[in-house]
C-alpha positions in Angstrom: 68.4 2.4 113.1 66.0 5.2 112.3 67.4 8.8 112.3 66.7 10.6 115.6 63.6 12.6 115.5 63.1 15.9 117.3 61.1 14.1 120.0 64.1 11.9 120.8 66.7 14.7 120.4 64.6 17.5 122.0 65.2 21.1 121.2 68.5 22.2 122.7 69.2 25.3 120.6 68.4 26.9 117.3 71.7 25.6 115.9 70.7 22.0 116.7 67.5 22.5 114.8 69.4 23.7 111.7 71.8 20.8 112.0 68.9 18.3 112.1 67.3 20.0 109.1 70.6 20.0 107.2 71.2 16.3 108.0 67.7 15.5 106.8 68.3 17.4 103.6 71.6 15.6 103.1 69.9 12.2 103.7 67.1 13.1 101.2 69.6 14.2 98.6 71.6 11.0 99.0 68.4 9.0 98.7 67.8 10.8 95.4 64.5 12.2 96.4 65.6 15.8 96.3 65.4 18.2 99.2 62.1 19.2 100.8 62.3 22.6 99.0 62.9 20.9 95.6 60.0 18.4 96.2 57.7 21.3 97.2 58.6 23.3 94.1 58.0 20.2 92.0 54.6 19.6 93.6 53.6 23.3 92.9 54.8 23.3 89.3 53.3 19.9 88.5 50.0 20.9 90.1 49.9 24.2 88.1 50.8 22.3 84.9 48.2 19.5 85.4 45.5 21.7 86.9 45.9 25.2 85.4 42.4 26.3 86.4 43.0 25.1 90.0 46.3 26.9 90.1 44.6 30.1 88.9 41.9 29.7 91.6 44.6 29.2 94.3 46.5 32.3 92.9 43.3 34.4 93.1 42.6 33.1 96.6 46.1 33.9 97.8 45.8 37.4 96.2 42.4 37.8 97.9 44.0 36.9 101.3 46.8 39.4 100.8 44.3 42.1 99.8 42.1 41.1 102.7 45.0 41.8 105.1 45.7 45.1 103.4 42.3 46.6 102.5 39.1 45.1 104.0 36.5 46.7 101.6 38.2 45.8 98.3 38.3 42.0 98.7 34.8 42.0 100.0 33.6 43.7 96.8 35.7 41.5 94.7 34.6 38.4 96.5 30.8 39.0 96.3 30.6 40.8 92.9 33.5 39.1 90.9 34.6 35.8 92.4 31.2 34.3 93.5 29.4 35.3 90.3 32.4 34.1 88.3 32.5 30.7 90.0 28.7 30.3 89.6 28.9 31.3 85.9 31.8 28.8 85.5 29.7 26.0 87.1 26.7 26.8 84.8 29.0 27.0 81.8 30.6 23.6 82.7 27.2 22.0 83.1 26.1 23.4 79.8 29.2 22.0 78.1 28.8 18.6 79.7 25.0 18.3 79.2 24.2 20.2 76.0 20.6 18.7 75.8 19.3 20.2 79.1 16.7 22.8 78.3 17.6 26.1 79.9 15.1 28.8 80.9 16.7 31.5 78.8 17.2 29.3 75.7 13.5 28.5 75.2 
């Protein structure tokens, strides 16, 4: 039979929740999949390994969100004068790399 879900069991107390989570982690470990935490860490590390630029963007976005909570003016300046021009420049650079034969206005 399938393991009881929180809908079937219902929330009796905080301890019950921890028991359910612990049982789930034990089942996952026995199944050889690793715990949720291990799988999450693996997902993060494999993503940053396979997509380093994407991981950098996510890192900058998370830093931006933290700064946004702390100081409102700094991330606004960073966003409009650093991040947006940087992304646009990156897109232009990527297009230039991919299609070197496109005539550009400043290269005439």
